[in-house]
DOBALUM-114094 format. One line per 4 residues: their letters; for each residue x negated, y negated, z of N, C-alpha, C. Coordinates in Angstrom, 3 decimals, decimal comma. Atoms other than C-alpha are relative to their C-alpha. Layout:
REM DOBALUM-114094
A> X Y Z X Y Z X Y Z  ...
//
This chain:
REM DOBALUM-114094
MEIL> 1,069 0,540 -0,462 3,787 -2,139 -22,752 -0,935 0,320 -1,423  0,891 -0,078 0,778 1,970 -0,605 -25,950 -0,050 -0,539 -1,145  -0,725 0,898 1,489 3,903 -2,521 -28,447 -0,775 -1,840 0,437  0,698 1,532 -0,836 2,925 -5,800 -26,269 -1,414 -0,217 -0,030
KSAR> 1,401 -0,552 0,262 -0,697 -4,500 -26,292 -0,624 -0,470 -1,651  0,012 -0,206 1,380 -0,451 -4,086 -30,075 0,469 -1,219 -0,610  -0,007 1,618 0,380 0,917 -7,888 -30,523 -0,751 -0,620 0,244  0,693 0,811 -0,698 -1,286 -9,313 -28,639 -1,709 0,439 -0,593
AILV> 1,032 -0,156 0,704 -4,480 -7,422 -30,505 0,022 -0,856 -1,366  -0,252 0,728 1,393 -3,145 -8,613 -33,961 -0,380 -1,451 0,205  0,184 1,821 -0,031 -2,900 -12,376 -32,654 -1,668 -0,195 0,193  1,531 0,424 -0,193 -6,581 -12,367 -31,180 -0,841 0,799 -1,614
ENGY> 0,590 -0,242 0,857 -8,002 -10,235 -34,096 0,098 -0,420 -1,157  -0,288 0,030 1,684 -6,326 -11,162 -37,350 0,765 -1,675 -0,114  -0,678 1,236 -0,170 -4,399 -14,515 -35,830 1,355 0,044 -1,004  -1,726 0,177 0,249 -0,730 -15,621 -36,596 0,190 0,424 -1,771
PAFS> -0,483 -0,415 1,493 -0,892 -15,349 -40,549 0,201 1,556 -0,295  0,178 -1,324 0,188 -1,368 -11,787 -40,248 1,224 0,716 0,687  -0,696 -0,346 -0,976 1,067 -11,280 -37,744 1,553 0,383 -0,405  -0,850 -0,637 0,749 4,323 -9,269 -38,681 0,239 0,707 0,944
MRRV> -0,872 -1,232 -0,834 7,088 -6,894 -36,874 -1,011 0,962 -0,490  0,402 -1,701 0,419 5,643 -4,060 -39,359 -1,482 0,160 0,321  1,992 -0,188 -0,391 1,923 -4,656 -38,629 0,149 0,341 1,429  -0,135 -0,648 -1,129 3,026 -4,269 -35,039 0,482 1,080 0,307
ANRS> -0,164 -1,798 -0,142 4,823 -1,210 -35,298 -0,699 0,953 -0,458  0,985 -0,945 0,561 2,306 0,365 -37,367 -1,346 0,322 0,747  1,086 -0,482 -1,006 -0,354 -0,556 -34,923 0,346 1,051 1,363  -0,412 -1,030 -1,192 1,844 0,863 -32,132 0,474 1,256 0,101
GIHL> -0,123 -1,744 0,550 2,604 4,256 -34,004 1,682 0,060 0,205  -1,491 -0,249 0,039 6,661 3,646 -34,165 0,505 -0,899 -1,429  -0,751 0,415 1,075 8,832 2,954 -36,933 0,566 -1,666 0,732  -0,405 1,517 0,282 9,921 -0,891 -37,709 1,299 -0,085 0,920
KTLQ> -1,323 -0,290 -0,557 13,530 -0,091 -36,597 0,103 0,167 1,368  0,400 -0,213 -1,352 12,370 1,209 -33,364 -0,608 -1,139 0,745  0,446 1,493 -0,554 10,434 -2,147 -32,647 1,116 -0,721 0,385  -0,846 0,765 0,107 13,321 -4,033 -33,642 1,207 0,418 0,784
HYFE> -1,061 -0,251 -0,929 15,471 -2,117 -31,039 -0,507 -1,004 1,236  1,228 0,561 -1,613 12,896 -3,611 -28,278 0,390 -1,677 -0,411  -0,074 1,133 -0,158 12,732 -6,863 -30,093 0,512 -0,535 -1,517  -0,773 0,108 1,037 15,060 -8,129 -32,641 -0,644 -1,100 -0,868
TKRE> 0,780 1,224 1,215 12,827 -11,082 -33,967 -1,368 -0,111 0,536  1,808 0,556 -0,066 9,221 -12,397 -34,057 -0,033 -0,861 1,103  0,372 0,300 -0,964 9,967 -14,695 -31,940 0,258 0,384 1,455  -0,184 -0,654 -1,549 11,320 -12,948 -28,989 -1,460 0,815 -0,095
LILE> 1,055 -1,044 -0,265 8,263 -10,445 -29,429 -1,365 -0,963 0,463  0,827 0,709 -0,730 5,773 -13,468 -29,157 0,155 -0,492 1,468  -0,446 0,498 -1,227 7,554 -14,749 -26,097 -0,523 1,257 0,789  0,164 -1,139 -1,231 7,303 -11,372 -24,441 -1,541 0,310 -0,244
TLDY> 1,464 -0,371 0,006 3,547 -11,163 -25,721 -0,676 -1,158 0,907  0,667 1,023 -0,915 2,531 -14,309 -24,072 0,687 0,601 1,540  -0,507 -0,501 -1,438 4,924 -13,151 -20,460 -0,985 1,312 -0,118  1,203 -1,481 -0,120 2,620 -9,616 -21,063 -1,249 -0,857 0,832
TLDT> 1,278 1,027 -0,243 -0,609 -12,132 -21,231 0,043 -0,160 1,429  -0,196 0,429 -1,268 0,312 -13,744 -18,202 0,252 0,705 1,124  -0,044 -0,516 -1,249 1,441 -11,247 -15,822 -0,980 1,292 -0,202  1,262 -1,184 0,195 -1,059 -8,414 -17,147 -1,569 -0,348 0,241
HYFK> 1,019 0,496 0,049 -4,168 -10,512 -17,666 -0,466 -1,033 1,211  -0,035 1,180 -1,034 -3,754 -13,517 -15,190 0,536 0,445 1,348  -0,996 -0,243 -1,314 -1,466 -12,778 -12,382 -0,945 1,423 0,630  0,596 -1,295 -0,341 -3,186 -9,108 -11,926 -1,502 -0,259 0,382
QYVT> 1,249 0,537 -0,279 -6,496 -10,506 -11,841 -0,012 -1,006 1,594  -0,274 1,070 -1,585 -5,078 -13,396 -8,828 0,016 0,919 1,268  -0,310 -0,604 -1,107 -3,910 -10,469 -6,971 -1,579 0,701 0,275  1,364 -1,355 -0,262 -7,477 -8,158 -7,343 -0,989 -1,185 0,566
IFDQ> 0,715 1,074 -0,664 -9,176 -11,379 -6,458 0,463 -0,579 1,436  -0,856 0,712 -1,110 -6,869 -12,451 -3,323 -0,442 1,705 0,880  0,171 -1,132 -0,490 -7,369 -8,314 -2,330 -1,538 -0,019 0,228  1,369 0,024 0,173 -11,296 -8,816 -3,062 -0,591 -0,711 1,226
IEGN> 0,592 1,207 -0,997 -11,693 -11,709 -0,526 1,077 -0,277 1,433  -1,251 -0,024 -1,100 -8,686 -10,568 2,275 -1,294 -0,925 1,149  0,740 0,808 -1,292 -10,070 -12,959 5,447 -0,694 -0,897 -0,551  0,671 1,158 0,514 -11,567 -15,463 3,233 0,869 -1,326 -0,082
SSVN> -0,693 1,019 -0,075 -10,258 -19,057 3,552 1,144 -0,398 -1,429  -0,793 -0,187 1,011 -7,597 -20,064 1,274 -0,872 -0,989 -1,359  0,722 0,630 0,930 -10,362 -22,946 -0,359 -0,641 1,251 -0,799  1,353 -1,055 0,473 -12,534 -19,436 -0,693 0,493 0,530 -1,094
VLSN> -0,619 -1,037 1,009 -9,697 -17,886 -2,832 -0,009 -0,860 -0,898  -0,486 0,803 1,389 -8,658 -21,059 -5,087 -1,796 -0,197 -0,697  0,807 -0,135 0,701 -12,184 -21,241 -5,635 -0,928 1,053 -0,785  0,058 -1,311 0,935 -12,763 -18,013 -7,049 0,788 0,201 -0,544
IIRY> -1,211 -0,516 0,950 -9,549 -18,029 -8,987 -0,610 -1,038 -1,311  0,215 1,024 0,988 -11,053 -21,291 -10,804 -1,435 0,383 -0,885  0,974 -0,928 0,690 -14,273 -19,360 -11,370 0,116 1,055 -0,803  -0,814 -0,832 1,089 -12,385 -16,763 -12,989 0,262 -0,419 -1,054
LIED> -0,441 0,511 1,380 -10,509 -18,738 -15,371 -1,163 -0,710 -0,977  1,312 0,679 0,902 -13,754 -20,657 -16,370 -0,565 1,183 -1,066  0,634 -1,071 0,800 -15,591 -17,372 -17,122 1,155 0,663 -0,953  -0,900 -0,499 1,268 -12,409 -16,288 -18,995 0,261 -0,689 -1,041
ARTE> -0,003 0,692 1,008 -12,474 -19,202 -21,042 -1,013 0,176 -1,101  1,254 -0,284 0,749 -15,729 -17,715 -22,458 0,184 1,101 -0,836  -0,637 -1,550 0,632 -14,047 -14,222 -23,542 0,260 -0,186 -1,572  -0,489 -0,361 1,165 -13,325 -13,360 -27,040 1,176 -0,293 -0,363
ETSK> -1,202 -0,400 0,334 -9,879 -12,034 -26,628 0,833 -1,620 0,544  -0,241 1,542 -0,738 -9,120 -15,464 -24,496 -0,275 -1,128 -0,818  0,707 0,399 0,823 -10,667 -17,566 -26,794 0,776 -0,277 -1,357  -0,811 -0,368 0,914 -8,979 -16,511 -29,943 1,386 -0,021 0,293
FFSE> -1,137 -0,135 0,281 -5,734 -15,895 -28,640 0,548 -1,012 0,376  -0,720 1,409 -0,365 -5,115 -19,202 -26,922 -0,168 -1,221 -1,347  0,153 0,658 1,435 -6,422 -20,951 -30,335 1,031 0,304 -0,547  -1,317 -0,525 0,720 -3,959 -18,965 -31,960 1,413 -0,817 0,591
MWAL> -1,252 0,224 -0,464 -1,025 -19,763 -29,963 0,054 -1,757 0,052  0,198 1,101 -0,023 -2,209 -23,513 -29,565 0,449 -0,486 -1,335  -0,388 0,735 1,411 -1,937 -24,332 -33,349 0,904 0,889 -0,470  -1,322 -0,391 0,022 0,894 -21,841 -33,666 1,539 -0,952 0,343
SFRY> -0,702 0,588 -0,639 2,578 -23,911 -31,406 0,625 -1,441 -0,697  -0,473 1,023 0,505 2,813 -27,016 -33,361 0,798 0,382 -1,607  -0,546 -0,523 1,150 3,966 -25,353 -36,288 1,405 0,857 0,288  -1,111 -1,102 0,032 6,639 -22,725 -35,020 0,676 -0,180 1,669
EGAR> -0,351 0,162 -1,107 8,891 -23,246 -32,255 -0,039 0,851 0,897  -0,301 -1,069 -0,809 9,086 -20,099 -30,962 -1,392 0,365 0,973  1,585 -0,128 -0,805 5,158 -19,988 -29,962 0,206 -1,300 0,954  0,176 1,166 -0,701 5,599 -23,719 -28,649 1,050 0,160 1,391
AALD> -0,595 -0,356 -1,071 8,459 -22,195 -26,327 -0,849 0,952 0,586  0,753 -0,812 -0,791 6,369 -19,377 -25,142 -0,737 -0,626 0,683  1,442 0,422 -0,232 3,442 -21,330 -24,614 0,289 -0,871 1,375  -0,461 0,903 -1,404 5,246 -23,897 -22,277 0,306 1,076 1,236
GFYV> -0,714 -0,750 -0,904 6,881 -21,201 -20,542 -1,556 1,002 0,737  1,221 -0,236 -0,356 3,327 -19,610 -20,058 -0,834 -0,920 0,661  0,873 1,601 -0,793 1,772 -23,069 -18,997 1,050 0,071 1,344  -0,977 0,323 -1,203 4,746 -23,228 -16,427 -0,346 0,742 0,890
KHRQ> 0,122 -1,168 -0,908 4,237 -20,123 -14,900 -1,704 -0,266 0,734  1,598 0,313 -0,441 0,482 -20,829 -14,782 -0,502 -1,489 1,228  0,158 1,194 -0,743 0,655 -24,085 -13,215 0,815 0,192 1,271  -0,898 -0,541 -1,150 3,139 -22,688 -10,551 -0,779 0,967 0,804
QLEL> 1,417 -0,757 -1,013 0,192 -20,026 -9,355 -1,018 -1,203 0,251  1,194 1,085 -0,503 -2,042 -22,974 -9,353 0,584 -0,810 1,088  -0,636 0,754 -1,375 0,320 -25,105 -7,179 0,062 0,729 1,359  0,130 -0,840 -1,589 0,511 -22,334 -4,606 -1,823 -0,012 0,726
LIAR> 1,331 -0,265 -0,587 -3,223 -21,994 -4,221 -0,254 -1,727 -0,084  0,242 1,031 -0,489 -3,546 -25,787 -4,361 0,429 -0,728 1,329  -0,842 0,688 -1,098 -0,843 -26,557 -1,767 -0,727 0,890 1,538  0,494 -0,762 -1,088 -2,724 -23,677 0,598 -1,371 -0,384 0,197
ANPK> 0,942 0,238 -0,526 -6,031 -24,900 0,140 -0,119 -1,568 0,364  -0,374 1,702 -0,621 -5,113 -29,056 1,060 1,931 0,152 0,243  -1,366 0,413 -0,538 -2,063 -28,746 2,830 0,597 -1,069 0,328  -0,573 1,196 -0,038 -2,174 -32,548 3,441 0,391 -0,716 -1,455
ITHK> -0,659 0,805 0,967 -1,083 -33,623 -0,083 1,001 0,281 -0,262  -1,896 0,347 0,334 2,442 -34,328 -1,292 -0,091 0,820 -1,197  -0,640 -0,625 0,709 4,204 -32,015 -3,399 -0,304 -0,555 -1,309  0,278 0,759 0,923 3,951 -34,678 -6,063 -1,794 0,008 -0,474
SVKL> 1,897 -0,298 0,141 -0,101 -34,293 -5,955 -0,246 1,234 -0,234  0,002 -1,775 0,718 0,157 -30,492 -5,875 0,134 0,058 -1,199  -0,437 0,099 1,507 1,932 -30,676 -9,459 -0,694 -0,835 -0,732  0,895 0,881 1,096 -0,327 -33,219 -10,998 -0,905 0,629 -0,077
RAGV> 1,596 -0,617 -0,335 -3,651 -31,514 -9,559 0,540 1,582 -0,888  0,089 -1,084 0,736 -2,208 -28,408 -10,939 -0,091 0,030 -1,645  0,154 0,395 1,311 -1,430 -29,794 -14,495 -1,553 -0,405 -0,152  0,943 0,810 0,129 -4,579 -31,719 -14,499 -1,346 1,257 -0,027
IASQ> 0,639 -1,395 -0,363 -6,316 -28,253 -13,360 -0,463 0,916 -1,340  -0,516 -0,933 1,197 -4,781 -26,127 -16,167 -0,901 -0,617 -1,058  0,500 0,824 1,097 -5,809 -28,569 -18,459 -1,273 -0,373 -0,627  1,492 0,105 -0,504 -9,516 -29,146 -17,625 -0,244 1,485 -0,869
IEGL> 0,870 -1,638 0,362 -10,315 -25,462 -18,106 0,283 0,422 -1,041  -0,609 -0,036 1,441 -7,952 -24,963 -21,294 -1,071 -1,011 -0,908  0,963 0,415 0,593 -10,153 -27,682 -22,344 -1,490 0,413 -0,274  1,429 -0,128 0,108 -13,365 -26,176 -22,032 -0,255 1,085 -0,996
VPLI> 0,301 -0,520 0,814 -12,876 -23,829 -24,693 -0,431 -0,747 -1,493  0,877 0,429 0,718 -13,933 -25,693 -27,247 -1,410 -0,281 0,051  1,687 0,024 -0,279 -17,484 -26,192 -25,653 -0,607 1,445 0,325  0,540 -0,868 -0,631 -17,795 -23,064 -24,068 0,694 1,271 -0,509
GYDK> -1,292 -1,543 0,760 -15,223 -20,126 -25,838 -1,031 0,801 -0,852  0,922 -1,232 0,459 -16,565 -16,916 -27,320 -0,198 -0,861 -1,583  0,619 0,436 1,145 -18,951 -17,761 -30,136 -0,244 -1,318 -0,248  0,383 1,458 0,138 -19,608 -21,491 -29,435 -1,480 0,054 0,123
PDHL> 1,673 -0,284 -0,247 -23,217 -22,403 -29,463 -0,004 -0,575 1,288  0,365 0,815 -1,410 -25,029 -23,801 -26,484 -0,124 -1,257 -0,616  0,112 1,428 0,577 -25,109 -27,511 -26,660 -0,680 -0,444 1,183  0,994 0,687 -0,873 -28,297 -29,150 -24,942 0,647 -0,871 0,861
GLGD> -0,331 0,458 -1,018 -27,488 -30,616 -21,824 1,255 0,105 0,559  -1,030 -1,268 -0,193 -24,343 -28,165 -21,065 -0,115 0,936 0,559  -0,415 -1,178 -0,500 -25,582 -25,700 -19,830 0,100 0,773 1,561  -0,801 -0,259 -0,920 -24,197 -25,986 -16,380 1,502 -0,453 0,105
MERE> -1,731 0,781 0,068 -20,769 -27,056 -17,550 0,591 0,812 1,251  -1,202 -0,791 -0,946 -19,206 -24,152 -15,706 -0,310 -0,302 1,347  -0,025 0,083 -1,569 -20,483 -24,637 -12,483 -0,155 -1,761 0,281  -0,055 1,517 -0,404 -20,169 -28,570 -12,691 1,624 -0,245 -0,384
VHDR> -1,230 0,237 -0,146 -16,492 -28,352 -13,559 0,692 0,786 1,097  -0,092 -0,629 -1,464 -16,027 -25,599 -10,839 0,030 -1,449 1,321  0,145 0,620 -0,904 -17,474 -28,070 -8,477 1,111 -1,412 -0,024  -1,119 0,908 -0,229 -15,302 -31,272 -9,490 1,095 0,190 0,135
IMEY> -1,476 -0,531 0,251 -12,310 -29,156 -10,085 0,463 0,120 1,811  0,210 0,073 -1,705 -12,963 -28,352 -6,085 0,005 -1,092 0,720  -0,238 1,567 -0,201 -13,245 -31,814 -5,286 1,087 -0,810 -0,039  -1,555 0,528 0,075 -10,330 -33,058 -6,730 1,343 0,626 0,810
VLAS> -1,293 -0,578 -1,435 -8,259 -30,384 -4,754 -0,478 -0,367 1,488  0,395 0,251 -1,868 -9,817 -31,122 -1,360 -0,233 -1,274 -0,002  0,600 0,898 -0,413 -9,868 -34,633 -1,767 1,901 -0,704 0,514  -1,443 0,551 -0,833 -6,758 -36,710 0,141 0,930 -0,797 -0,965
//
């Protein structure tokens, strides 16, 4: 776990150019050979770092949100998840981590595969929530809507992400995106 936390922190703080097995080992307080025992390649470490991010950062948040709103409708659960994802797009850690991974995925097959796997799992979670919130729509529509929603929220990072300037007229961007997503999910 400490290895994956260190790997994620290096990607967030310094970007991929500074990401190396040696640097991750040093930050984790272990020898390089020990790290290589667990992760033979940099590609494996990147893949596991993305899985770790998905499991600890997002899915645990989903569980927390589900627990906090027990007894609420599926629509309210989805609404709270969408709010969380939009707010999270503003954070330094998320903005930097995913911007780095997106750029890296164009140059490095390992990052491309890891990011694709991440988004497949992310969309699957959204699909479950969408299907519960609007059981009238087809399986195909659920899948398409999950993809559109995931890309819409990720597309907010250049506008509202960490350290981005406030743009005149976009002050209500988060509310507007949330409301349009919810309308989209609930449409027949």
